[in-house]
ChimeraX commands (.cxc) that place a marker at each C-alpha (Angstrom):
marker #1 position -8.86,-8.22,1.57 radius 0.5
marker #1 position -7.32,-4.92,2.80 radius 0.5
marker #1 position -3.20,-4.62,1.14 radius 0.5
marker #1 position -1.26,-2.40,3.48 radius 0.5
marker #1 position 2.15,-0.96,2.80 radius 0.5
marker #1 position 4.78,1.18,5.10 radius 0.5
marker #1 position 6.98,4.30,4.04 radius 0.5
marker #1 position 10.83,3.11,4.42 radius 0.5
marker #1 position 13.23,5.63,5.01 radius 0.5
marker #1 position 16.14,3.57,3.69 radius 0.5
marker #1 position 16.23,1.99,0.91 radius 0.5
marker #1 position 15.26,-1.53,1.50 radius 0.5
marker #1 position 17.00,-3.71,-1.55 radius 0.5
marker #1 position 20.14,-2.90,-0.01 radius 0.5
marker #1 position 21.89,-4.75,2.74 radius 0.5
marker #1 position 23.13,-3.56,6.08 radius 0.5
marker #1 position 22.56,-2.90,9.94 radius 0.5
marker #1 position 20.38,0.18,8.98 radius 0.5
marker #1 position 18.20,-1.88,6.75 radius 0.5
marker #1 position 17.99,-5.26,8.78 radius 0.5
marker #1 position 16.97,-2.64,11.98 radius 0.5
marker #1 position 14.52,-0.61,9.83 radius 0.5
marker #1 position 12.87,-3.90,8.27 radius 0.5
marker #1 position 12.12,-5.53,12.00 radius 0.5
marker #1 position 10.71,-2.28,12.89 radius 0.5
marker #1 position 8.62,-2.12,9.95 radius 0.5
marker #1 position 7.69,-5.76,10.71 radius 0.5
marker #1 position 6.74,-5.65,14.47 radius 0.5
marker #1 position 4.84,-2.29,13.48 radius 0.5
marker #1 position 2.29,-4.48,10.67 radius 0.5
marker #1 position 2.29,-7.15,12.78 radius 0.5
marker #1 position 1.01,-5.42,16.15 radius 0.5
marker #1 position -1.70,-3.22,13.34 radius 0.5
marker #1 position -2.43,-6.35,11.83 radius 0.5
marker #1 position -3.24,-8.13,15.41 radius 0.5
marker #1 position -5.18,-5.35,16.43 radius 0.5
marker #1 position -6.98,-5.42,13.09 radius 0.5
marker #1 position -7.90,-8.89,13.46 radius 0.5
marker #1 position -9.00,-8.92,17.35 radius 0.5
marker #1 position -11.57,-5.98,16.38 radius 0.5
marker #1 position -13.10,-7.74,13.33 radius 0.5
marker #1 position -13.36,-10.98,15.48 radius 0.5
marker #1 position -14.81,-9.53,18.33 radius 0.5
marker #1 position -17.24,-7.87,16.32 radius 0.5
marker #1 position -18.36,-11.11,14.51 radius 0.5
marker #1 position -16.26,-11.13,11.75 radius 0.5
marker #1 position -13.85,-13.61,9.94 radius 0.5
marker #1 position -10.54,-12.33,9.78 radius 0.5
marker #1 position -6.53,-12.95,9.09 radius 0.5
marker #1 position -3.71,-11.53,8.20 radius 0.5
marker #1 position -0.30,-12.44,5.98 radius 0.5
marker #1 position 3.24,-12.89,7.84 radius 0.5
marker #1 position 5.21,-10.59,5.67 radius 0.5
marker #1 position 8.11,-12.56,5.57 radius 0.5
marker #1 position 7.18,-16.52,4.93 radius 0.5
marker #1 position 3.51,-15.17,3.08 radius 0.5
marker #1 position 1.78,-17.54,5.33 radius 0.5
marker #1 position -1.43,-17.20,7.04 radius 0.5
marker #1 position -0.69,-16.42,11.03 radius 0.5
marker #1 position -4.60,-17.11,12.53 radius 0.5
marker #1 position -6.27,-19.94,10.84 radius 0.5
marker #1 position -2.83,-21.56,9.90 radius 0.5
marker #1 position -5.19,-24.95,8.47 radius 0.5
marker #1 position -4.75,-23.59,4.85 radius 0.5
marker #1 position -0.68,-22.95,4.58 radius 0.5
marker #1 position -1.01,-21.58,0.69 radius 0.5
marker #1 position 1.20,-19.12,0.25 radius 0.5
marker #1 position 0.24,-15.82,-0.71 radius 0.5
marker #1 position 2.39,-13.70,-3.03 radius 0.5
marker #1 position 2.46,-9.68,-1.50 radius 0.5
marker #1 position 4.14,-8.96,-4.55 radius 0.5
marker #1 position 1.90,-10.51,-7.12 radius 0.5
marker #1 position -1.23,-8.96,-5.28 radius 0.5
marker #1 position 0.36,-5.96,-5.13 radius 0.5
marker #1 position 1.27,-5.51,-8.40 radius 0.5
marker #1 position -2.15,-6.95,-9.62 radius 0.5
marker #1 position -4.02,-4.42,-7.77 radius 0.5
marker #1 position -2.14,-1.83,-9.10 radius 0.5
marker #1 position -2.25,-2.63,-12.34 radius 0.5
marker #1 position 1.55,-3.56,-13.01 radius 0.5
marker #1 position 0.49,-6.98,-14.22 radius 0.5
marker link #1:1,2 radius 0.2
marker link #1:2,3 radius 0.2
marker link #1:3,4 radius 0.2
marker link #1:4,5 radius 0.2
marker link #1:5,6 radius 0.2
marker link #1:6,7 radius 0.2
marker link #1:7,8 radius 0.2
marker link #1:8,9 radius 0.2
marker link #1:9,10 radius 0.2
marker link #1:10,11 radius 0.2
marker link #1:11,12 radius 0.2
marker link #1:12,13 radius 0.2
marker link #1:13,14 radius 0.2
marker link #1:14,15 radius 0.2
marker link #1:15,16 radius 0.2
marker link #1:16,17 radius 0.2
marker link #1:17,18 radius 0.2
marker link #1:18,19 radius 0.2
marker link #1:19,20 radius 0.2
marker link #1:20,21 radius 0.2
marker link #1:21,22 radius 0.2
marker link #1:22,23 radius 0.2
marker link #1:23,24 radius 0.2
marker link #1:24,25 radius 0.2
marker link #1:25,26 radius 0.2
marker link #1:26,27 radius 0.2
marker link #1:27,28 radius 0.2
marker link #1:28,29 radius 0.2
marker link #1:29,30 radius 0.2
marker link #1:30,31 radius 0.2
marker link #1:31,32 radius 0.2
marker link #1:32,33 radius 0.2
marker link #1:33,34 radius 0.2
marker link #1:34,35 radius 0.2
marker link #1:35,36 radius 0.2
marker link #1:36,37 radius 0.2
marker link #1:37,38 radius 0.2
marker link #1:38,39 radius 0.2
marker link #1:39,40 radius 0.2
marker link #1:40,41 radius 0.2
marker link #1:41,42 radius 0.2
marker link #1:42,43 radius 0.2
marker link #1:43,44 radius 0.2
marker link #1:44,45 radius 0.2
marker link #1:45,46 radius 0.2
marker link #1:46,47 radius 0.2
marker link #1:47,48 radius 0.2
marker link #1:48,49 radius 0.2
marker link #1:49,50 radius 0.2
marker link #1:50,51 radius 0.2
marker link #1:51,52 radius 0.2
marker link #1:52,53 radius 0.2
marker link #1:53,54 radius 0.2
marker link #1:54,55 radius 0.2
marker link #1:55,56 radius 0.2
marker link #1:56,57 radius 0.2
marker link #1:57,58 radius 0.2
marker link #1:58,59 radius 0.2
marker link #1:59,60 radius 0.2
marker link #1:60,61 radius 0.2
marker link #1:61,62 radius 0.2
marker link #1:62,63 radius 0.2
marker link #1:63,64 radius 0.2
marker link #1:64,65 radius 0.2
marker link #1:65,66 radius 0.2
marker link #1:66,67 radius 0.2
marker link #1:67,68 radius 0.2
marker link #1:68,69 radius 0.2
marker link #1:69,70 radius 0.2
marker link #1:70,71 radius 0.2
marker link #1:71,72 radius 0.2
marker link #1:72,73 radius 0.2
marker link #1:73,74 radius 0.2
marker link #1:74,75 radius 0.2
marker link #1:75,76 radius 0.2
marker link #1:76,77 radius 0.2
marker link #1:77,78 radius 0.2
marker link #1:78,79 radius 0.2
marker link #1:79,80 radius 0.2
marker link #1:80,81 radius 0.2
view
């Protein structure tokens, strides 16, 4: 498991056109990175997958559709829970 976080310029809890634009940009950046990492690992013979941050569902191996709670996982890893 490789937890990832990105720094945002705007407060993503707020609403508005600027916030939605930045969320979309951060999502596209993550998805591109995740696809590249997974492809590199699979080319080397390793199993890999990544989670869609919007749905919590796996993107490559969709046979198991258990929802992954990104917030809960990071809270546990950082010792908040």
